[in-house]
DSSP file (Angstrom, degrees, kcal/mol; ACC not computed):
  #  RESIDUE AA STRUCTURE BP1 BP2  ACC     N-H-->O    O-->H-N    N-H-->O    O-->H-N    TCO  KAPPA ALPHA  PHI   PSI    X-CA   Y-CA   Z-CA
    1    1 A M    >>        0   0    0      0, 0.0     3,-1.4     0, 0.0     4,-0.7   0.000 360.0 360.0 360.0 -33.7    0.0    0.0    0.0
    2    2 A G  H >>  +     0   0    0      1,-0.3     4,-0.7     2,-0.2     3,-0.6   0.784 360.0  69.4 -60.4 -27.8    2.9    2.4    0.7
    3    3 A Q  H >> S+     0   0    0      1,-0.3     3,-0.8     2,-0.2     4,-0.5   0.827  90.5  60.6 -62.5 -30.9    3.9    2.4   -2.9
    4    4 A I  H X4 S+     0   0    0     -3,-1.4     3,-1.0     1,-0.3    -1,-0.3   0.869 100.2  55.1 -65.1 -33.7    0.7    4.3   -3.8
    5    5 A Y  H << S+     0   0    0     -4,-0.7    -1,-0.3    -3,-0.6    -2,-0.2   0.704 104.2  55.5 -70.5 -18.0    1.9    7.1   -1.6
    6    6 A D  H << S+     0   0    0     -3,-0.8     2,-0.4    -4,-0.7    -1,-0.2   0.535  80.3 105.6 -90.6  -7.8    5.1    7.2   -3.6
    7    7 A D  S <X S-     0   0    0     -3,-1.0     4,-3.2    -4,-0.5     5,-0.3  -0.617  75.5-134.5 -69.5 127.0    3.2    7.6   -6.9
    8    8 A E  H  > S+     0   0    0     -2,-0.4     4,-2.4     1,-0.2     5,-0.2   0.876 100.5  45.1 -56.1 -45.4    3.8   11.3   -7.8
    9    9 A T  H  > S+     0   0    0      2,-0.2     4,-2.3     1,-0.2     5,-0.2   0.947 116.4  44.9 -65.6 -48.9    0.2   12.1   -8.7
   10   10 A F  H  > S+     0   0    0      1,-0.2     4,-2.8     2,-0.2     5,-0.2   0.931 114.1  50.1 -60.4 -46.0   -1.3   10.3   -5.7
   11   11 A F  H  X S+     0   0    0     -4,-3.2     4,-2.7    -7,-0.2    -1,-0.2   0.925 111.1  48.5 -59.5 -46.8    1.3   11.9   -3.3
   12   12 A S  H  X S+     0   0    0     -4,-2.4     4,-2.1    -5,-0.3    -1,-0.2   0.902 114.7  44.8 -61.8 -42.4    0.6   15.4   -4.7
   13   13 A E  H  X S+     0   0    0     -4,-2.3     4,-2.3     2,-0.2    -1,-0.2   0.879 112.9  50.6 -71.6 -36.6   -3.1   15.1   -4.4
   14   14 A Y  H  X S+     0   0    0     -4,-2.8     4,-2.4    -5,-0.2    -2,-0.2   0.925 110.7  49.7 -64.3 -43.8   -2.9   13.5   -0.9
   15   15 A R  H  X S+     0   0    0     -4,-2.7     4,-1.2    -5,-0.2    -2,-0.2   0.916 110.9  49.4 -61.8 -43.0   -0.6   16.4    0.2
   16   16 A A  H  < S+     0   0    0     -4,-2.1     4,-0.5     1,-0.2     3,-0.3   0.899 110.2  51.5 -62.5 -40.9   -3.1   18.9   -1.2
   17   17 A L  H >< S+     0   0    0     -4,-2.3     3,-1.2     1,-0.2    -2,-0.2   0.917 109.0  50.2 -60.5 -44.8   -6.0   17.1    0.6
   18   18 A R  H 3< S+     0   0    0     -4,-2.4    -1,-0.2     1,-0.2    -2,-0.2   0.722 108.5  53.6 -68.5 -21.1   -4.0   17.3    3.9
   19   19 A R  T 3< S+     0   0    0     -4,-1.2    -1,-0.2    -3,-0.3    -2,-0.2   0.478  83.8 113.1 -92.2  -3.2   -3.4   21.0    3.5
   20   20 A R  S X  S-     0   0    0     -3,-1.2     3,-1.2    -4,-0.5    -3,-0.0  -0.340  74.5-125.8 -68.1 150.8   -7.1   21.9    3.0
   21   21 A D  T 3  S+     0   0    0      1,-0.3    -1,-0.1     5,-0.0    -4,-0.0   0.762 111.0  50.4 -66.0 -25.7   -8.8   24.0    5.7
   22   22 A D  T 3  S+     0   0    0     -5,-0.1     2,-0.3     4,-0.0    -1,-0.3  -0.013  77.4 150.5-103.6  29.6  -11.5   21.3    6.0
   23   23 A C    <>  -     0   0    0     -3,-1.2     4,-2.3     1,-0.2     3,-0.3  -0.468  44.9-142.1 -67.0 122.7   -9.1   18.4    6.4
   24   24 A Y  H  >>S+     0   0    0     -2,-0.3     4,-2.7     1,-0.2     5,-1.4   0.877  99.2  56.8 -50.8 -43.8  -10.8   15.7    8.6
   25   25 A N  I  4>S+     0   0    0      1,-0.2     5,-3.4     3,-0.2    -1,-0.2   0.924 112.6  39.0 -58.2 -46.5   -7.4   14.9   10.2
   26   26 A D  I  45S+     0   0    0     -3,-0.3    -1,-0.2     3,-0.2    -2,-0.2   0.824 121.3  42.6 -76.0 -32.0   -6.9   18.5   11.5
   27   27 A L  I  <5S+     0   0    0     -4,-2.3    -2,-0.2     3,-0.1    -3,-0.2   0.850 134.2   0.6 -84.7 -35.6  -10.6   19.2   12.4
   28   28 A L  I  X5S+     0   0    0     -4,-2.7     4,-1.7    -5,-0.3    -3,-0.2   0.773 125.7  44.6-119.6 -58.2  -11.6   15.9   14.1
   29   29 A E  I  ><S+     0   0    0     -5,-1.4     4,-2.4     1,-0.2     5,-0.2   0.935 112.2  46.8 -67.6 -50.0   -9.0   13.2   14.4
   30   30 A Q  H  ><S+     0   0    0     -5,-3.4     4,-2.8    -6,-0.3     5,-0.2   0.916 111.5  49.6 -64.1 -45.1   -6.0   15.1   15.6
   31   31 A P  H  > S+     0   0    0      0, 0.0     4,-1.6     0, 0.0    -1,-0.2   0.912 113.0  48.7 -59.2 -39.5   -7.7   17.2   18.3
   32   32 A A  H  X S+     0   0    0     -4,-1.7     4,-0.7     1,-0.2    -2,-0.2   0.915 113.2  46.9 -65.1 -42.2   -9.3   14.0   19.7
   33   33 A M  H >< S+     0   0    0     -4,-2.4     3,-1.1     1,-0.2     4,-0.5   0.911 108.4  54.8 -66.1 -42.2   -5.9   12.2   19.7
   34   34 A K  H >< S+     0   0    0     -4,-2.8     3,-1.0     1,-0.3    -1,-0.2   0.843 101.8  58.6 -62.4 -33.5   -4.1   15.1   21.3
   35   35 A K  H 3< S+     0   0    0     -4,-1.6    -1,-0.3     1,-0.2    -2,-0.2   0.770 107.6  48.2 -64.3 -24.6   -6.6   15.1   24.2
   36   36 A L  T << S+     0   0    0     -3,-1.1    -1,-0.2    -4,-0.7    -2,-0.2   0.462  82.8 119.6 -96.9  -2.2   -5.6   11.5   24.9
   37   37 A L    <   -     0   0    0     -3,-1.0     3,-0.1    -4,-0.5     2,-0.1  -0.388  56.5-137.8 -66.0 137.5   -1.8   12.0   24.8
   38   38 A P        -     0   0    0      0, 0.0     2,-0.4     0, 0.0    -1,-0.1  -0.294  42.8 -70.2 -80.0 176.1    0.0   11.1   28.0
   39   39 A D        -     0   0    0      1,-0.1    24,-0.1    -2,-0.1    23,-0.0  -0.566  49.0-171.7 -64.9 125.6    2.8   13.2   29.5
   40   40 A L    >   +     0   0    0     22,-0.5     3,-2.2    -2,-0.4    25,-0.4   0.375  32.8 135.6-105.6   3.3    5.7   12.7   27.1
   41   41 A H  T 3  S-     0   0    0      1,-0.3    23,-0.2    23,-0.2    22,-0.1  -0.334  85.4  -3.5 -58.4 123.3    8.5   14.4   29.0
   42   42 A G  T 3  S+     0   0    0     21,-2.7    -1,-0.3     1,-0.2     2,-0.2   0.586 105.2 136.0  73.8  10.8   11.6   12.3   28.9
   43   43 A K    <   -     0   0    0     -3,-2.2    22,-1.8    20,-0.2    23,-1.6  -0.572  56.4-129.1 -95.6 154.3    9.8    9.5   27.0
   44   44 A D  E     -a   66   0A   0     -2,-0.2    63,-2.0    21,-0.2    64,-1.7  -0.904  34.1-165.6 -97.3 126.1   10.9    7.4   24.0
   45   45 A V  E     -ab  67 108A   0     21,-2.9    23,-2.8    -2,-0.5     2,-0.5  -0.913  16.8-161.3-122.9 139.7    8.1    7.5   21.4
   46   46 A L  E     -ab  68 109A   0     62,-2.3    64,-3.0    -2,-0.4     2,-0.6  -0.987   6.6-163.0-117.9 126.6    7.4    5.4   18.3
   47   47 A D  E >   -ab  69 110A   0     21,-3.1    23,-3.0    -2,-0.5     3,-0.6  -0.937   8.1-155.9-111.9 111.3    5.1    6.8   15.7
   48   48 A L  E 3  S+a   70   0A   0     62,-3.0    64,-0.5    -2,-0.6    23,-0.1  -0.770  81.5  10.5 -91.5 121.7    3.8    4.1   13.3
   49   49 A G  T 3  S+     0   0    0     21,-2.1    -1,-0.3    -2,-0.6    22,-0.2   0.921  78.7 175.2  76.8  48.7    2.7    5.5    9.9
   50   50 A C    X   -     0   0    0     20,-2.3     3,-2.4    -3,-0.6     5,-0.4   0.624   7.7-179.9 -69.6 -15.0    4.3    8.9   10.7
   51   51 A G  T 3  S+     0   0    0     19,-0.3    29,-0.3     1,-0.3    -1,-0.2  -0.273  70.8   1.8  56.7-125.5    3.6   10.4    7.3
   52   52 A F  T 3  S-     0   0    0     27,-0.1    -1,-0.3    28,-0.1    31,-0.2   0.481  99.9-117.7 -77.2  -3.2    4.8   14.0    7.0
   53   53 A G  S <> S+     0   0    0     -3,-2.4     4,-2.1    30,-0.1     5,-0.2   0.539  72.3 133.0  83.9   7.4    6.2   13.8   10.6
   54   54 A A  H  > S+     0   0    0     -4,-0.3     4,-2.1     1,-0.2     5,-0.1   0.896  75.9  47.9 -59.9 -40.7    4.0   16.5   12.1
   55   55 A N  H  > S+     0   0    0     -5,-0.4     4,-2.7     2,-0.2    -1,-0.2   0.881 107.6  56.0 -68.8 -36.2    3.2   14.4   15.1
   56   56 A C  H  > S+     0   0    0     -6,-0.2     4,-1.7     1,-0.2    -2,-0.2   0.935 109.9  45.8 -58.4 -45.6    6.8   13.4   15.6
   57   57 A L  H  X S+     0   0    0     -4,-2.1     4,-2.1     1,-0.2    -1,-0.2   0.884 111.2  52.8 -65.1 -39.2    7.7   17.1   15.8
   58   58 A D  H  X S+     0   0    0     -4,-2.1     4,-1.2     1,-0.2    -2,-0.2   0.893 105.7  54.1 -63.0 -40.0    4.7   17.7   18.2
   59   59 A F  H  <>S+     0   0    0     -4,-2.7     5,-2.4     1,-0.2     3,-0.2   0.895 107.9  50.0 -62.8 -39.2    6.0   14.9   20.5
   60   60 A V  H ><5S+     0   0    0     -4,-1.7     3,-2.1     1,-0.2    -1,-0.2   0.922 108.0  52.9 -62.9 -43.9    9.4   16.6   20.7
   61   61 A S  H 3<5S+     0   0    0     -4,-2.1    -1,-0.2     1,-0.3    -2,-0.2   0.750 105.1  56.6 -64.3 -21.8    7.7   19.9   21.6
   62   62 A R  T 3<5S-     0   0    0     -4,-1.2   -22,-0.5    -3,-0.2    -1,-0.3   0.307 130.8 -93.8 -91.4   7.7    5.9   18.0   24.4
   63   63 A G  T < 5 +     0   0    0     -3,-2.1   -21,-2.7     1,-0.2    -3,-0.2   0.534  64.0 164.3  99.2   6.9    9.2   17.0   25.8
   64   64 A A      < -     0   0    0     -5,-2.4    -1,-0.2   -23,-0.2   -20,-0.2  -0.332  31.0-148.9 -58.9 137.3    9.8   13.5   24.3
   65   65 A K  S    S+     0   0    0    -22,-1.8     2,-0.3   -25,-0.4   -21,-0.2   0.889  79.2   3.5 -73.0 -41.0   13.4   12.5   24.7
   66   66 A R  E     -a   44   0A   0    -23,-1.6   -21,-2.9    -7,-0.0     2,-0.4  -0.994  63.6-165.5-150.4 139.2   13.5   10.5   21.5
   67   67 A V  E     -ac  45  89A   0     21,-2.8    23,-2.5    -2,-0.3     2,-0.5  -0.996   2.5-165.2-130.3 130.8   11.0    9.9   18.7
   68   68 A V  E     -ac  46  90A   0    -23,-2.8   -21,-3.1    -2,-0.4     2,-0.5  -0.974   9.5-162.2-113.9 121.3   11.2    7.2   16.0
   69   69 A G  E     -ac  47  91A   0     21,-2.7    23,-3.2    -2,-0.5     2,-0.4  -0.904   5.3-165.8-105.4 128.3    8.9    7.8   13.0
   70   70 A V  E     +ac  48  92A   0    -23,-3.0   -20,-2.3    -2,-0.5   -21,-2.1  -0.933  16.2 157.3-115.5 132.9    8.1    4.8   10.8
   71   71 A D  E     - c   0  93A   0     21,-2.0    23,-1.7    -2,-0.4    24,-0.1  -0.987  39.0-143.5-152.0 150.6    6.5    5.0    7.4
   72   72 A I  S    S+     0   0    0     -2,-0.3     2,-0.6    21,-0.2    23,-0.1   0.646  80.0  87.7 -85.0 -16.9    6.4    2.8    4.3
   73   73 A S     >  -     0   0    0      1,-0.2     4,-2.0    21,-0.1     5,-0.1  -0.743  58.3-162.7 -92.5 122.1    6.5    5.8    1.9
   74   74 A E  H  > S+     0   0    0     -2,-0.6     4,-2.4     2,-0.2    -1,-0.2   0.884  94.4  53.0 -65.1 -38.9    9.8    7.2    0.8
   75   75 A K  H  > S+     0   0    0      2,-0.2     4,-2.2     1,-0.2    -1,-0.2   0.905 108.5  49.4 -64.8 -41.5    8.1   10.4   -0.3
   76   76 A M  H  > S+     0   0    0      1,-0.2     4,-2.7     2,-0.2    -1,-0.2   0.936 112.7  47.2 -61.5 -46.1    6.4   10.9    3.0
   77   77 A L  H  X S+     0   0    0     -4,-2.0     4,-2.7     2,-0.2    -2,-0.2   0.874 108.9  54.1 -66.0 -36.9    9.7   10.4    4.9
   78   78 A R  H  X S+     0   0    0     -4,-2.4     4,-1.7     2,-0.2    -1,-0.2   0.934 111.9  45.3 -61.3 -45.0   11.5   12.7    2.6
   79   79 A A  H  X S+     0   0    0     -4,-2.2     4,-3.0     2,-0.2     5,-0.4   0.901 111.5  53.2 -64.1 -41.1    8.9   15.4    3.3
   80   80 A A  H  X S+     0   0    0     -4,-2.7     4,-2.8   -29,-0.3    -2,-0.2   0.919 108.8  48.8 -60.6 -44.2    9.1   14.6    7.1
   81   81 A K  H  < S+     0   0    0     -4,-2.7    -1,-0.2     1,-0.2    -2,-0.2   0.844 117.4  42.3 -65.5 -33.1   12.9   15.0    7.1
   82   82 A E  H  < S+     0   0    0     -4,-1.7     3,-0.2    -5,-0.2    -2,-0.2   0.873 129.4  24.3 -78.9 -38.8   12.6   18.4    5.3
   83   83 A E  H  < S+     0   0    0     -4,-3.0    -3,-0.2   -31,-0.2    -2,-0.2   0.662 128.9  34.4-105.1 -20.0    9.6   19.8    7.2
   84   84 A S  S  < S+     0   0    0     -4,-2.8     2,-0.3    -5,-0.4    -1,-0.2  -0.358  78.8 139.2-137.2  53.8    9.5   18.0   10.6
   85   85 A S        +     0   0    0     -3,-0.2    -4,-0.1    -4,-0.2     5,-0.1  -0.722  13.2 156.1-104.4 153.4   13.1   17.4   11.7
   86   86 A A    >   -     0   0    0     -2,-0.3     3,-2.0     3,-0.2    -2,-0.0  -0.938  53.7-105.3-162.6 154.5   14.7   17.7   15.1
   87   87 A P  T 3  S+     0   0    0      0, 0.0    -1,-0.0     0, 0.0    -2,-0.0   0.783 119.3  57.1 -57.8 -26.3   17.8   16.1   16.6
   88   88 A Q  T 3  S+     0   0    0    -22,-0.1   -21,-2.8   -24,-0.1     2,-0.4   0.543  93.5  86.5 -81.9  -6.6   15.5   13.9   18.7
   89   89 A I  E <   -c   67   0A   0     -3,-2.0     2,-0.4   -23,-0.2    -3,-0.2  -0.816  50.3-177.5-105.3 133.2   13.7   12.4   15.7
   90   90 A E  E     -c   68   0A   0    -23,-2.5   -21,-2.7    -2,-0.4     2,-0.5  -0.996  13.8-152.7-121.9 130.5   14.9    9.5   13.6
   91   91 A Y  E     -c   69   0A   0     -2,-0.4     2,-0.4   -23,-0.2   -21,-0.2  -0.891   8.7-164.5-106.0 133.5   12.8    8.4   10.6
   92   92 A L  E     -c   70   0A   0    -23,-3.2   -21,-2.0    -2,-0.5     2,-1.0  -0.964  16.8-139.5-119.9 130.8   12.8    4.8    9.4
   93   93 A H  E     +c   71   0A   0     -2,-0.4     2,-0.3   -23,-0.2   -21,-0.2  -0.776  56.4 117.4 -86.9 104.3   11.6    3.6    6.1
   94   94 A M        -     0   0    0    -23,-1.7     2,-0.2    -2,-1.0   -21,-0.1  -0.984  64.8-104.2-164.4 155.6    9.8    0.4    6.9
   95   95 A D    >   -     0   0    0     -2,-0.3     3,-2.2   -23,-0.1     4,-0.1  -0.569  36.1-119.4 -77.6 145.9    6.4   -1.4    6.7
   96   96 A M  G >  S+     0   0    0      1,-0.3     3,-1.5    -2,-0.2     4,-0.2   0.799 112.5  67.8 -56.9 -28.1    4.6   -1.6   10.1
   97   97 A S  G 3  S+     0   0    0      1,-0.3    -1,-0.3     2,-0.1     3,-0.2   0.628  98.4  52.8 -69.0 -10.2    4.7   -5.4    9.7
   98   98 A E  G X  S+     0   0    0     -3,-2.2     3,-2.2     1,-0.1    -1,-0.3   0.325  72.7 106.0-104.8   6.4    8.5   -5.2   10.1
   99   99 A I  G X   +     0   0    0     -3,-1.5     3,-2.4     1,-0.3    -1,-0.1   0.712  61.8  77.6 -65.9 -18.1    8.7   -3.2   13.4
  100  100 A E  G 3  S+     0   0    0      1,-0.3    -1,-0.3    -3,-0.2    -2,-0.1   0.741  86.1  65.5 -61.3 -17.7    9.7   -6.3   15.4
  101  101 A G  G <  S+     0   0    0     -3,-2.2     2,-0.5     2,-0.1    -1,-0.3   0.545  73.7 105.5 -80.0  -7.7   13.1   -5.7   13.8
  102  102 A I    <   -     0   0    0     -3,-2.4     2,-0.9    -4,-0.1    -3,-0.0  -0.635  66.1-149.1 -73.8 124.7   13.4   -2.4   15.8
  103  103 A N        +     0   0    0     -2,-0.5     2,-0.3     2,-0.0    -1,-0.1  -0.324  63.7  68.7 -97.3  52.1   15.9   -3.2   18.5
  104  104 A Q  S    S-     0   0    0     -2,-0.9     2,-0.3     2,-0.0    -2,-0.1  -0.964  70.0-121.5-155.9 168.5   14.7   -0.8   21.2
  105  105 A R        -     0   0    0     -2,-0.3     2,-0.3    27,-0.0    27,-0.2  -0.836  21.5-149.1-119.7 158.7   11.7   -0.3   23.5
  106  106 A F  E     - d   0 132A   0     25,-3.2    27,-3.1    -2,-0.3   -61,-0.2  -0.904  20.9-148.7-130.7 152.0    9.4    2.6   23.9
  107  107 A D  E    S+     0   0A   0    -63,-2.0    30,-2.1    -2,-0.3     2,-0.4   0.741  93.2  23.2 -83.5 -27.6    7.3    4.3   26.6
  108  108 A F  E     -bd  45 137A   0    -64,-1.7   -62,-2.3    28,-0.2     2,-0.4  -0.993  62.0-167.2-146.5 131.1    4.7    5.4   24.1
  109  109 A I  E     -bd  46 138A   0     28,-2.7    30,-2.5    -2,-0.4     2,-0.3  -0.981  15.0-175.0-121.2 133.4    3.6    4.1   20.7
  110  110 A Y  E     +bd  47 139A   0    -64,-3.0   -62,-3.0    -2,-0.4     2,-0.3  -0.935  11.3 177.1-129.2 144.7    1.3    6.2   18.6
  111  111 A S  E     - d   0 140A   0     28,-1.9    30,-2.1    -2,-0.3     2,-0.6  -0.889  10.9-161.2-152.5 122.6   -0.4    5.6   15.3
  112  112 A S  S    S-     0   0    0    -64,-0.5    30,-0.1    -2,-0.3    28,-0.1  -0.904  73.5 -31.1-107.8 112.8   -2.8    8.0   13.5
  113  113 A L  S    S+     0   0    0     -2,-0.6    29,-0.2    28,-0.4    -1,-0.2   0.865 110.8  99.5  51.6  47.7   -5.0    6.4   10.8
  114  114 A A    >   +     0   0    0     27,-0.8     3,-2.1    -3,-0.1     4,-0.3   0.567  50.3  82.5-130.9 -22.4   -2.6    3.7    9.7
  115  115 A F  G >  S+     0   0    0     26,-0.7     3,-1.6     1,-0.3    27,-0.1   0.766  79.9  71.0 -62.9 -24.8   -3.6    0.5   11.4
  116  116 A H  G 3  S+     0   0    0      1,-0.3    -1,-0.3     3,-0.0    26,-0.1   0.655  91.8  61.0 -67.6 -11.8   -6.2   -0.2    8.7
  117  117 A Y  G <  S+     0   0    0     -3,-2.1    -1,-0.3     4,-0.0     2,-0.2   0.649  78.4 109.5 -83.7 -16.0   -3.3   -0.9    6.3
  118  118 A A    <   -     0   0    0     -3,-1.6     3,-0.4    -4,-0.3    -3,-0.0  -0.421  52.8-163.4 -66.6 125.7   -2.0   -3.8    8.4
  119  119 A E  S    S+     0   0    0      1,-0.3     2,-0.4    -2,-0.2    -1,-0.2   0.806  88.4  33.9 -77.0 -29.8   -2.6   -7.1    6.7
  120  120 A D     >  +     0   0    0      1,-0.1     4,-2.2     2,-0.1    -1,-0.3  -0.785  66.9 174.7-128.5  86.6   -2.0   -9.1    9.9
  121  121 A F  H  > S+     0   0    0     -2,-0.4     4,-2.7    -3,-0.4     5,-0.2   0.850  79.9  56.9 -63.7 -35.3   -3.3   -7.0   12.8
  122  122 A E  H  > S+     0   0    0      2,-0.2     4,-2.2     1,-0.2    -1,-0.2   0.926 108.7  46.3 -62.3 -44.2   -2.7   -9.8   15.3
  123  123 A R  H  > S+     0   0    0      2,-0.2     4,-2.4     1,-0.2    -2,-0.2   0.920 112.1  51.0 -63.5 -43.8    1.0   -9.9   14.4
  124  124 A L  H  X S+     0   0    0     -4,-2.2     4,-2.6     1,-0.2    -2,-0.2   0.917 109.1  51.5 -59.4 -43.6    1.2   -6.1   14.5
  125  125 A S  H  X S+     0   0    0     -4,-2.7     4,-2.4     1,-0.2    -1,-0.2   0.909 109.9  48.6 -60.8 -43.7   -0.3   -6.1   18.0
  126  126 A R  H  X S+     0   0    0     -4,-2.2     4,-2.0     2,-0.2    -1,-0.2   0.911 111.5  50.2 -62.8 -42.1    2.2   -8.7   19.2
  127  127 A S  H  X S+     0   0    0     -4,-2.4     4,-1.6     2,-0.2    -2,-0.2   0.913 110.3  49.6 -63.4 -42.8    5.1   -6.6   17.8
  128  128 A I  H  X S+     0   0    0     -4,-2.6     4,-1.3     1,-0.2     3,-0.3   0.925 108.7  53.1 -61.6 -44.6    3.8   -3.5   19.5
  129  129 A Y  H  < S+     0   0    0     -4,-2.4     3,-0.4     1,-0.2    -1,-0.2   0.896 108.8  49.7 -57.9 -41.4    3.5   -5.3   22.8
  130  130 A K  H  < S+     0   0    0     -4,-2.0    -1,-0.2     1,-0.2    -2,-0.2   0.811 110.8  50.2 -67.9 -30.0    7.1   -6.5   22.6
  131  131 A L  H  < S+     0   0    0     -4,-1.6   -25,-3.2    -3,-0.3     2,-0.3   0.661  93.0  91.3 -84.1 -16.3    8.3   -2.9   21.8
  132  132 A L  E  < S-d  106   0A   0     -4,-1.3   -25,-0.2    -3,-0.4     3,-0.1  -0.623  74.0-131.7 -82.3 135.1    6.5   -1.3   24.7
  133  133 A R  E >   -     0   0A   0    -27,-3.1     3,-2.7    -2,-0.3     2,-0.1  -0.370  47.6 -73.4 -70.7 161.5    8.3   -1.0   28.0
  134  134 A D  E 3  S+     0   0A   0      1,-0.3    -1,-0.2    -2,-0.1     3,-0.1  -0.388 128.0  18.0 -55.1 130.9    6.4   -2.1   31.2
  135  135 A G  E 3  S+     0   0A   0      1,-0.2    -1,-0.3    -3,-0.1    -2,-0.1   0.448  96.9 143.4  82.3   0.3    3.8    0.5   31.9
  136  136 A G  E <   -     0   0A   0     -3,-2.7     2,-0.3   -30,-0.1    -1,-0.2  -0.221  39.0-137.4 -69.9 163.5    4.0    1.8   28.3
  137  137 A R  E     -d  108   0A   0    -30,-2.1   -28,-2.7    -3,-0.1     2,-0.4  -0.914   8.9-152.8-127.4 151.4    1.0    3.0   26.4
  138  138 A L  E     -d  109   0A   0     -2,-0.3     2,-0.4   -30,-0.2   -28,-0.2  -0.983  12.1-178.4-118.6 131.8   -0.4    2.6   22.9
  139  139 A L  E     +d  110   0A   0    -30,-2.5   -28,-1.9    -2,-0.4     2,-0.3  -0.990  16.5 157.6-128.9 123.4   -2.7    5.3   21.4
  140  140 A F  E     -d  111   0A   0     -2,-0.4     2,-0.3   -30,-0.2   -28,-0.2  -0.982  27.3-155.7-143.2 155.6   -4.1    4.7   17.9
  141  141 A S        -     0   0    0    -30,-2.1   -27,-0.8    -2,-0.3   -26,-0.7  -0.914  14.6-159.4-122.6 156.9   -6.9    5.8   15.6
  142  142 A Q        -     0   0    0     -2,-0.3     2,-0.1   -29,-0.2    -2,-0.0  -0.998  25.4-106.8-139.6 139.1   -8.2    3.7   12.8
  143  143 A E        -     0   0    0     -2,-0.4     5,-0.0     1,-0.1   -29,-0.0  -0.390  43.5-108.3 -62.6 138.8  -10.2    4.7    9.7
  144  144 A H    >>  -     0   0    0      1,-0.1     3,-1.9    -2,-0.1     4,-0.8  -0.487  24.0-124.2 -68.5 137.7  -13.8    3.6   10.0
  145  145 A P  H 3> S+     0   0    0      0, 0.0     4,-1.7     0, 0.0     5,-0.2   0.749 105.7  71.6 -56.5 -24.5  -14.4    0.7    7.5
  146  146 A I  H 3> S+     0   0    0      1,-0.2     4,-0.7     2,-0.2     9,-0.3   0.836  93.9  56.3 -62.6 -29.5  -17.3    2.6    5.9
  147  147 A V  H <4 S+     0   0    0     -3,-1.9     3,-0.5     1,-0.2     8,-0.3   0.929 114.0  36.2 -68.2 -44.8  -14.7    4.9    4.3
  148  148 A T  H  < S+     0   0    0     -4,-0.8    -1,-0.2     1,-0.2    -2,-0.2   0.642 112.3  61.1 -84.2 -13.3  -12.7    2.2    2.6
  149  149 A A  H  < S+     0   0    0     -4,-1.7    -1,-0.2     4,-0.1    -2,-0.2   0.606  89.4  89.2 -86.6 -11.9  -15.9    0.1    1.8
  150  150 A T  S  < S-     0   0    0     -4,-0.7     7,-0.2    -3,-0.5    -3,-0.0  -0.392  86.3-114.5 -86.6 164.6  -17.4    2.8   -0.3
  151  151 A L  S    S+     0   0    0      5,-1.3     6,-0.2     1,-0.2    -1,-0.1   0.907 112.2  21.6 -62.8 -44.7  -17.0    3.4   -4.0
  152  152 A D  S    S-     0   0    0      4,-1.1    -1,-0.2     0, 0.0     5,-0.1   0.412 102.5-114.8-110.1   2.6  -15.2    6.7   -3.8
  153  153 A G  S    S+     0   0    0      3,-0.3    -2,-0.1    -7,-0.2     4,-0.1   0.536  98.7  90.0  77.5   5.1  -13.8    6.6   -0.2
  154  154 A N  S    S-     0   0    0      2,-0.2    -7,-0.1    -8,-0.1     3,-0.1   0.086 114.1 -86.5-120.0  21.2  -16.0    9.5    0.8
  155  155 A G  S    S+     0   0    0     -8,-0.3     2,-0.6     1,-0.3    -8,-0.1   0.529  87.7 130.6  89.6   5.9  -19.1    7.6    1.9
  156  156 A H        -     0   0    0     -9,-0.1    -5,-1.3     2,-0.0    -4,-1.1  -0.846  40.1-159.7 -99.7 122.7  -20.7    7.4   -1.5
  157  157 A F        -     0   0    0     -2,-0.6     2,-0.9    -7,-0.2    -7,-0.1  -0.637  29.3-106.3 -94.4 153.8  -21.9    3.9   -2.5
  158  158 A N    >   -     0   0    0     -2,-0.2     3,-1.2     1,-0.2    -1,-0.0  -0.732  31.1-163.7 -77.4 110.4  -22.6    2.7   -6.0
  159  159 A R  T 3  S+     0   0    0     -2,-0.9    -1,-0.2     1,-0.2    -2,-0.0   0.544  79.1  71.6 -77.7  -7.3  -26.4    2.7   -6.0
  160  160 A D  T 3         0   0    0      1,-0.2    -1,-0.2    -3,-0.0    -2,-0.0   0.587 360.0 360.0 -83.9  -9.3  -26.5    0.5   -9.2
  161  161 A D    <         0   0    0     -3,-1.2    -1,-0.2     0, 0.0    -2,-0.1   0.491 360.0 360.0 -75.4 360.0  -25.2   -2.6   -7.3
């Protein structure tokens, strides 16, 4: 799935969508997620599906000691490194299904609207559990299935079926 984000046309249109004033992520999902964030001072944070890296940068501003952002898209990571960099942030090009290969543990793992891409959610859950320190937390959001089940991804069904 990450390869579609590396397609120039798709990437450009996705970026334009995310920059709109009426972007779902900025109006609804992100404010709700931010209300649920724990204290991140001195914490090691993993962001799965970090995209453009805005949340990684936000975690640093909230006092995170170290942030690792993971994304499958090279274009997303390139943008993240250009627009959302800080000495505390490391970006890794990898699929979420490969995170068990990360050789460190985290106090907090975060994922915004990316888990619905996981082909094996049970495996992803086990990997996340192994990467969390004792007392660590996971916060994630997931796209509602109705969005991906529709014809156009915007809630419109093909009424001719």
